[in-house]
C-alpha positions in Angstrom: 0.1 -0.1 0.2 1.5 3.2 -1.2 1.6 6.4 0.8 -0.2 9.5 -0.5 1.5 13.1 0.4 -0.9 14.8 2.2 0.5 18.6 2.8 -2.8 18.7 5.4 -1.6 15.0 7.2 2.7 16.7 7.0 0.5 20.1 8.7 -0.9 18.4 11.1 1.8 16.4 12.4 4.4 19.6 12.4 1.7 21.4 14.5 1.3 18.8 17.2 4.9 18.0 17.6 6.9 21.7 16.9 4.3 23.8 18.0 4.4 22.7 21.7 3.8 25.9 23.3 0.4 27.5 23.8 0.3 30.2 20.8 -2.3 32.7 19.8 -5.1 32.3 16.9 -2.7 34.6 14.9 0.8 32.9 15.7 -0.6 29.8 14.7 -2.4 31.1 11.8 0.9 32.7 10.7 3.1 29.8 11.5 0.1 28.1 9.0 0.6 30.5 6.3 4.9 29.9 6.8 4.6 25.8 7.0 2.7 26.1 3.3 4.3 28.8 1.5 7.3 26.8 2.4 5.7 23.7 1.4 4.7 25.5 -1.8 7.8 26.8 -2.6 9.6 23.3 -2.6 6.7 21.5 -4.9 7.7 24.8 -7.8 11.1 23.5 -7.6 10.6 19.8 -7.7 7.8 20.4 -10.7 10.5 22.5 -12.3 13.1 19.8 -12.3 10.2 17.1 -13.4 9.0 19.4 -16.3 12.6 19.9 -17.5 13.4 15.9 -17.2 16.5 16.9 -14.7 15.2 13.2 -12.8 19.1 13.0 -11.6 19.3 16.6 -9.9 15.4 16.3 -8.8 16.7 13.0 -6.9 19.5 14.6 -5.4 17.9 17.4 -4.3 15.1 15.0 -2.4 18.4 12.8 -0.8 20.4 16.2 0.0 16.9 17.8 1.8 15.9 14.4 3.6 19.7 14.4 5.2 19.3 18.3 6.2 15.4 17.4 7.6 17.6 14.2 8.9 20.5 16.0 11.1 17.5 18.6 12.1 15.7 16.3 13.6 18.5 14.8 15.4 19.5 17.8 17.5 18.6 18.3 20.9 16.2 21.0 21.9 18.2 23.9 22.6 17.6 24.7 26.4 16.4 28.4 27.2 18.5 30.6 28.7 17.3 32.7 31.6 
C-alpha cells in the first residue's frame, strides 16, 4: 500500500510536534501560512525539475534535503537561558 503525500496531514504532524507552546490564533495562523508557503516553494522547485527532465538533480535534491531534515531532527532542543 502506497503512502499518499498530504500537506494537510504533514501540517497536522508539524503542528503537533513543533508547536508545543500555547500560541494565539494569530500566531498559529502565521505559522501555518509559513508552513504552506514553504511547502509550495518546495513543490514548485520539484515540479520545475520534473518539467525539464532533470531527474538526476531531482533525486539528488530530495536526498540532500532529506539528510538536512534528518540532521535537524536529531539535534537536541536548545535550553532556554534565563
